[in-house]
N, C-alpha and C positions, 0 to 999 in steps of 0.2 A: 521793765522802763526803758533805759538809753541801749540796753544788749539787742533791741527790736527796732532801734530805730531809723538804721539806717537799710534801705532795701541792699540788694544787693547789685540789682541792676544803676542802683545810683552813680557809683564808679564809674561805672562803663559810659554810663549816657551825661555825667556833668563832669568832663574834663576842664573845670575853673582854672584859671591863672590865677596866681595868687597875687592880686592886683594890690598894690602898694595905697595908701593913705593920701601919703603928701609925695610931695618931690624929693622929700629928704628921705623917705620910707629905705629899707634894707632891699639890695640888692639879691632877686633868687637865684642864688649863684653859690654853689656848695663851698667854694674858696676865697669867696669876695663879699666882702662885709662894707658896703656904705656907713660912712658915720653920722650917726643921730643926735640931734642936737637936744639938749635935756631941756624940757620942758620944765615951767614954773606952775604952781596952783594959782590960779587968780583969785583974788581975794573977794570973799562971801560967798564963795563954792562951798560945797557939801563936806569936801575933803580940807578945804582950807580952815573952815570951822571947827571941824570935829580932828582935826591933827592925828596925829599917834596913836590907834585903837590899841585900847588895852581891855584883857579880860578881868571883870570884878565880880566875884563870886559865880554866880551862873548867866550872868549879862555882859555883853557886849558895850563898852563904855568909851567916852571920847576923852581927849587930852586934858579934859576937867574933872574926868571920875565919873560923868554922869550918864547915866544908862541911855542909849539910842537904838533905831532900830534901823539898818540900811534897807532900800528898795532899790532893784535894776535889772536889768537884762542879762542874758547869759549870748553869747554870738554862737552859732552854729558851728560846727566843725571848720577851722580856718583853711583846712586842706580844700573843702569842696566850696564855701561860700564867703570867701576873704572879701567877695564883690560887693558884700553888704555891710563890711565894715569899712567906710570911708570916711572922709571930711562931712559929708550932708548927712548921712546917716549918723554919726556919732553927734555933730551939733543939734541935732532933732533930739535927740535920746538926752543929752544935758539940758537945754534950755525949753522943749516942747515938751518932752515927757516929765523934766525934772528929775532925773534918775539921781541915785549916790554913786552908784557901781556898776562897773561893767565886768564882766567875767568873760575873761579869753580862754575860750575852750579850746584847747590846743591836744586833740588826740595821740595818742604814744604810736597807736596800730592803725588799721585803717587806711594804709596811704599817709601816715601824720608823721610825727617827729623820728622813727626809726628808719626814714625814708629818707632823710636828709637832715641831720640835727642841726647842722648850720643855717640850712632855709628856715627853718620853721623857729628857731632861738631867736633868729635877726627879726622875724615878723614881731614875735612875743614882746621884743624889745620896743619896736616901735610902737605896736599896739598901748604898749604902757605909757610911752612917752604921749601917745595921741589923747589916753584919758587923764593925764596930770594937766594937760593942755586945758583941760575942758573942765578941771576940779572934779573929776570922780574917781573914786578908790578902782584900782585895777586889780582884780581878781586873777590872780594866773592860776587856771585851772588844768595839773597834771591828767588830761581826760585816760587814764588807763580803764581798760574796758574788758578785754578779751585778750590775755587770759585774765582771768578777775583775782588774781594773786597781785599784789602790787610788787611780790618781791622779786616777780620775775623780771621787771624794770628797773630793777634797784641801783645798779651802775649806771643805766643811763641816766635816771631820776637824780641822782650825784652830779652827774655833769651838767645836768640843765639847771638845778637849781643853784648850784654853786656859781654860776656863772651870772644868772639872772637875780642873786642877792648880791654879788659884787657890784653889780653894775649900778644897782638900784639902792644900795644901802641906806643911803644919805636921803632918799624919798619917805614921808611921813604917810604916803596911801598906797602902801604895795602891801596885798593879801597875797598867801602863799596856800594854795590848796593841791598837797601832794599825793591824794589820790582818788580818784575821781568816784567812782563805785566797784569797791571790792564785792565780788562776789564768788561763790563755789568756795569760800576759805574761811577758815576758824578765825575769829575775833583775836585770838593771841596771836596770829600770824603776821594780822593788820599794824596790832601794836609793837610787834616785833621791829616791822619796817619802820613805822614811825619814829620810834627811839632810835634808829639809825638816820632817819631822813632829818630829823629836826636839828640835831648836831651840825649837821652840813649846813644847814640855812644860817643857823645862829652863829658860825664861826666866822660867817661874812656880815651878817643881820641880827644885830644882838636882840631888838627888840621889837622888831614886825607881827604882825598877828599870825597865826599857823593853822589852818585847818586840816582835818583829818577825816576822811572818809571811813564809813564803819560797815560792818558787815551785811550782808543781803541786800546789796546795790542800795547803800547808804540809808538803810533803814533801820539801824540798830539792830538788825538779825531778822526784821519783823518777817522779812521777804524769803528768808529761808528758814521760816519756820523755828527761828530762835526766841530767846528771853533776852528782851534789851538791859535786863538787869544784870548780864554778861558783861555789858560794856560799864555800866555803871560802879558795879563791883570791883573792876580790875580796869583802872583808868591809867592812862598814859602817862610817863614819867617825864614829864616838862612840862615848862611853864606859858603860858600867855597860848593858849591854843584853844580849838573850839573843837565840836566834832559835829560832823555834818551829817543832814536827813533831807532825804529825796523824795516824793511823793508826787503822784499824780489823779487829781481829784475824782474823776469817774471811774478809778478804777480801784482807790485804795481809801476805802469808809473807815468804818469803825475800828478795825485792829492798828490800824496805823496812825489813825487822827490818837485813837487813844495813848498809845505809844509816844506820839510827839508831845502831847500834853503832861505825860509824867515826866518821860525825861528832860526834858526843857527846866523843870525844878529841880534837877540832883546834877545836871553838868551843863555847860555851855555849849549851847546848839547854833547851828547856822544852817538855816535852809539855803544849799546854795544851787538847786535844781528845782522846779516843780512845773508844774503843768495843770490845765484845764480840764483837758483828757484825759484819755487811756495813756498806760504806763506803756506803748510806742508812740506818745507822742501825736496822737492821731484819734479821728471818731469825733463823735459827738462832743459838746463840750459841758461838761457839769458845772454850771456857774454856781448855783447852790452849795454844792458840798463847798466849793472852791472859797466861797465867802467864810463859809463856816471857819476851815482852815486861816484865811485871811483875819479875820474876828480874833480866834486863837493866836496867833502870831501877833497879833496888834497890842492886844491885852499882855502876851510876855516878853514884848518888844523882842521877838526872834525877826533876827535879819532874814530877810528873802531875795532870790534873784529868779527871774522866770524864765524857762526854756521855751521858743529862742528867739532870736533877734536876726530874723533871717524871711528869704522867700520860698524856703521850701512849700513844695506841694501840699504838706499836710498840714491839719487844722490847729499845732501847736506853734507853726510859724506865722510870726503875728503878721507879715505883710503880705499881701495878694503877688501871687505867682508874675514876675516879672519886674517888680518895683524896684528892685536893686540895679539892675539897667539904667535905670534914670537918677535922677540928681533930686527929688521930692520925696519926701520922709516925714514932714510935719503934718500934724491934725491927723483926722482920721479916715480920710478918703482913699488912702491906700491901706487900709489893716483890713485884716478879715475882723472876725467877732471877739476872736481870743485877743485879739490885740488891742482893739477897742477899749476892751474887758479893763485888760490889766495894765493899759496907759493909764487910765482914769485912778487907778490904785496907785500905781507910783506917782500921779501927779496930787494926789492926796496924803502927802508924805508927813513923818514921824515931823514934829517941832523940836529942831535939835537944842536943847539946852546949852548955853554958852557959857554958863560959871556954874 
């Protein structure tokens, strides 16, 4: 899955500046922060209509207690592809794609947060405001990947999420994802990490939705050869949380599909990352099996986010290479086949119940 996504050469060839999306964006300086204007949700937008999200049973529910399904896109790692997250692309995501949620993918290692916590925290603050300005849910992704044990980054995670939660606690469109893809680690250790992290967030923001990655690269252990029932039978001791599942349709057929179908009837599940390709986000698209997953998620109202909203050379990046250097993002002319496919499915979104 994501563990193979970034070729080692990428860091050397993509010395991308962390371009802000507005004039009010944060200064890319370890010691200086420019004030960020707090945005308001536009009337009629997905986040305004649905309000504060709550888990009800095994479903995600809106402020009226009605089950809903969110659909949207994930940024690529913002240390590499910040140029793809700017006013014009976010306008297209909200207005042309008609998305509900933006996943802000902030890597912890691989040139990310640990190299400059102030800069990356400020970037995330800014992206939250930009999502809010467009009425999108802002899904803050603590993209820990290597090492796979989230406890390795526990201290960093506490510092980061305490500040994020404190700054945005009055917003109703924040979703916290505290561990992207735990791997090579037991579920019990992931659970222990989550039970340390959730109170940190709750101390600042008492009611926002928290997501927790599952073992086996967020497959409920399937990709590690584990039984998904291990998670189901040993739930995290916290309220208003959901468990995450990731899949790449060209690689993950029967066993992964069946696991998602089963666990979604037992615990609340949010698919925070999927692709139509193989698990490194590249290769031929398997649109047939992808549609099978889409049909399942629609039927069970499982919210989902697709990887990824960038112009990376891989087939899983929705834009053609070079698109992010420009300002044109709406329509389909700039999209790769995977982008055309997923845009269409985001645009045919859930009809949100309002009462």
